[in-house]
C-alpha positions as CSV (number, residue, x, y, z in Angstrom):
1,X,-15.7,-0.4,-1.2
2,X,-13.2,-1.7,1.4
3,X,-9.5,-1.5,1.8
4,X,-7.6,-4.8,2.1
5,X,-4.0,-5.3,3.2
6,X,-1.7,-8.0,1.9
7,X,1.7,-8.9,3.3
8,X,4.0,-10.4,0.6
9,X,7.5,-11.1,-0.7
10,X,6.4,-11.7,-4.3
11,X,9.6,-13.7,-4.8
12,X,8.5,-14.0,-7.6
13,X,5.0,-12.8,-8.2
14,X,3.0,-15.8,-9.5
15,X,-0.5,-17.0,-10.3
16,X,-1.4,-17.7,-6.7
17,X,-0.7,-14.1,-5.8
18,X,-2.8,-13.0,-8.8
19,X,-5.6,-15.3,-7.6
20,X,-5.6,-13.7,-4.2
21,X,-5.9,-10.1,-5.5
22,X,-8.7,-11.3,-7.9
23,X,-10.6,-12.9,-5.0
24,X,-10.5,-9.6,-3.1
25,X,-11.7,-7.6,-6.1
26,X,-14.0,-9.9,-8.0
27,X,-17.3,-8.8,-6.5
28,X,-16.8,-5.1,-5.9
29,X,-14.3,-2.2,-6.2
30,X,-12.1,-3.1,-3.2
31,X,-8.7,-1.5,-2.9
32,X,-5.6,-3.5,-2.2
33,X,-2.6,-2.3,-0.3
34,X,0.5,-4.5,-0.3
35,X,3.4,-4.4,2.2
36,X,6.2,-6.1,0.3
37,X,9.7,-7.1,1.1
38,X,12.5,-5.0,-0.5
39,X,15.5,-6.5,-2.4
40,X,16.2,-8.8,0.6
41,X,13.8,-11.5,1.8
42,X,13.1,-13.5,4.9
43,X,15.5,-16.3,4.0
44,X,18.4,-13.9,4.3
45,X,18.9,-13.8,0.5
46,X,18.3,-11.4,-2.3
47,X,15.0,-11.6,-4.1
48,X,15.1,-13.1,-7.6
49,X,13.9,-9.8,-9.1
50,X,14.5,-6.3,-7.6
51,X,11.7,-4.5,-5.7
52,X,10.8,-2.2,-8.5
53,X,10.0,-5.1,-10.9
54,X,8.1,-7.0,-8.3
55,X,6.2,-3.9,-7.4
56,X,5.3,-3.3,-11.1
57,X,4.1,-6.9,-11.4
58,X,1.8,-6.4,-8.4
59,X,0.4,-3.1,-9.7
60,X,-0.2,-4.5,-13.1
61,X,-2.1,-7.4,-11.6
62,X,-4.5,-5.4,-9.5
63,X,-2.7,-3.9,-6.4
64,X,-3.5,-0.3,-5.9
65,X,-0.5,0.6,-3.6
66,X,2.7,-1.2,-2.7
67,X,4.7,-0.2,0.4
68,X,8.2,-1.4,1.2
69,X,8.7,-3.4,4.3
70,X,12.0,-2.2,6.0
71,X,14.9,-4.7,5.6
72,X,15.3,-5.1,9.4
73,X,11.8,-6.7,9.4
74,X,12.0,-8.4,6.0
75,X,15.0,-10.5,7.0
76,X,13.8,-11.3,10.6
77,X,11.9,-14.1,12.2
78,X,8.3,-14.8,11.3
79,X,7.2,-12.9,14.4
80,X,9.2,-9.7,13.7
81,X,8.4,-10.0,9.9
82,X,4.7,-10.0,10.8
83,X,5.1,-7.2,13.3
84,X,6.7,-4.8,10.8
85,X,4.2,-5.5,8.1
86,X,1.1,-5.3,10.4
87,X,2.4,-2.1,12.0
88,X,2.8,-0.5,8.6
89,X,-0.7,-1.5,7.5
90,X,-2.2,-0.4,10.8
91,X,-0.5,3.0,10.7
92,X,-2.3,3.8,7.4
93,X,-5.5,4.0,9.5
94,X,-7.6,3.0,6.4
95,X,-7.0,-0.7,6.0
96,X,-10.1,-2.6,7.1
97,X,-9.2,-6.2,6.3
98,X,-6.0,-8.3,6.2
99,X,-6.0,-10.9,3.4
100,X,-3.6,-13.9,3.6
101,X,-3.3,-17.3,2.0
102,X,-3.9,-20.2,4.3
103,X,-3.7,-24.0,3.9
104,X,-6.7,-24.3,6.3
105,X,-8.6,-21.1,5.8
106,X,-10.1,-21.9,9.2
107,X,-10.2,-18.5,11.0
108,X,-11.6,-20.0,14.2
109,X,-8.6,-22.4,14.5
110,X,-6.1,-19.6,13.5
111,X,-7.5,-17.4,16.2
112,X,-7.3,-20.2,18.8
113,X,-3.7,-21.0,17.8
114,X,-2.8,-17.3,18.2
115,X,-4.4,-17.3,21.6
116,X,-2.7,-20.5,22.7
117,X,0.7,-19.1,21.9
118,X,0.2,-16.4,24.5
119,X,-0.1,-19.1,27.2
120,X,3.0,-19.1,29.5
121,X,2.6,-22.9,29.9
122,X,2.9,-23.3,26.2
123,X,6.0,-21.1,26.2
124,X,7.6,-23.2,29.0
125,X,6.7,-26.4,27.2
126,X,8.4,-25.1,24.0
127,X,11.6,-24.5,25.9
128,X,11.5,-28.1,27.3
129,X,11.0,-29.6,23.8
130,X,13.8,-27.6,22.3
131,X,16.2,-29.3,24.7
132,X,15.5,-32.5,22.7
133,X,17.1,-31.0,19.6
134,X,14.0,-30.5,17.5
135,X,13.4,-27.3,15.6
136,X,11.5,-24.4,17.1
137,X,8.7,-24.8,14.6
138,X,8.3,-28.4,15.5
139,X,8.5,-27.7,19.3
140,X,5.8,-25.0,19.0
141,X,3.5,-27.2,17.0
142,X,3.9,-30.0,19.5
143,X,3.4,-27.8,22.5
144,X,0.2,-26.2,21.2
145,X,-1.0,-29.6,20.0
146,X,-0.7,-30.9,23.6
147,X,-3.2,-28.2,24.6
148,X,-5.5,-28.8,21.6
149,X,-4.8,-31.5,19.1
150,X,-6.7,-29.6,16.4
151,X,-4.1,-26.8,16.5
152,X,-1.0,-28.9,15.9
153,X,-1.5,-29.1,12.1
154,X,-2.2,-25.4,11.9
155,X,1.3,-24.7,13.2
156,X,2.9,-27.2,10.8
157,X,1.7,-25.4,7.7
158,X,3.9,-22.5,6.4
159,X,1.1,-20.1,5.4
160,X,-0.9,-20.9,8.5
161,X,2.2,-20.2,10.7
162,X,2.5,-16.7,9.2
163,X,-1.3,-16.2,9.5
164,X,-1.1,-16.9,13.2
165,X,1.7,-14.4,13.5
166,X,-0.3,-11.8,11.7
167,X,-3.2,-12.3,14.1
168,X,-0.9,-12.1,17.1
169,X,0.4,-8.8,15.9
170,X,-3.0,-7.4,15.2
171,X,-3.9,-8.1,18.8
172,X,-0.6,-6.8,20.1
173,X,-1.2,-3.5,18.3
174,X,-4.9,-3.5,19.3
175,X,-5.7,-3.1,15.6
176,X,-9.2,-2.9,14.2
177,X,-8.1,-4.7,11.0
178,X,-10.1,-7.9,10.5
179,X,-8.2,-11.0,9.4
180,X,-9.6,-12.7,6.2
181,X,-8.0,-16.0,5.2
182,X,-8.2,-17.2,1.6
183,X,-7.8,-20.9,0.9
184,X,-4.4,-21.5,-0.8
185,X,-5.0,-23.1,-4.2
186,X,-2.7,-25.2,-6.4
187,X,0.8,-26.2,-5.3
188,X,1.9,-26.3,-1.7
189,X,4.3,-23.7,-0.3
190,X,7.5,-25.6,-1.1
191,X,6.1,-28.0,-3.8
192,X,8.6,-29.0,-6.4
193,X,6.2,-29.4,-9.2
194,X,3.3,-27.2,-10.5
195,X,-0.3,-28.1,-10.1
196,X,-2.3,-26.9,-13.1
197,X,-1.6,-23.2,-13.7
198,X,-0.2,-22.8,-10.2
199,X,3.4,-23.3,-9.1
200,X,5.1,-22.5,-5.7
201,X,7.5,-19.6,-5.5
202,X,10.3,-22.0,-4.5
203,X,9.7,-24.1,-7.6
204,X,9.8,-20.9,-9.8
205,X,13.0,-19.7,-8.1
206,X,14.7,-23.0,-8.7
207,X,13.7,-22.9,-12.4
208,X,15.0,-19.3,-12.7
209,X,18.3,-20.4,-11.1
210,X,18.7,-23.3,-13.5
211,X,18.0,-21.0,-16.5
212,X,20.7,-18.6,-15.5
213,X,23.4,-21.3,-15.2
């Protein structure tokens, strides 16, 4: 039996999240610890359901423990969001693996991207590109891509971007937690239509908003 950590907002909890927990538990009796955003989320908004209801959904669908990510991290940048969550999991001193959804599920490339972002030359190039008016995410993807073209797409995918930040923070904290990507299934991160039994959280939030009008 192993202990897996998950970082999540569950805004709302959906079939993709259920799939992830099932993948962790399907062959053995692994335990799942979730660090979850509270009533506020990274977009600077309130979650569609309160933290208690989202926690209950996670527990009923297989999570063994849900911990609250402090608001100061939950509403921050991807880097600080990842730091707060990884620090929490690492402090438990029992989590062995970090499970996260990934568009690529290519751990080698994710590790290379995390390493590339530590390069001062890449940092300077990002600053140069930002002067052209492009977004930080685009500038970072381009700067890393100039060093290694295979890494450019990694930093253009929402889940992979967070995955790279998780890996960076694991290294910053000198953590022994081992990253374990799971290939994202079904709809993309911001897809506006479901794919089979899977729908993105943004699609579900939009439907919930429409139903409350």
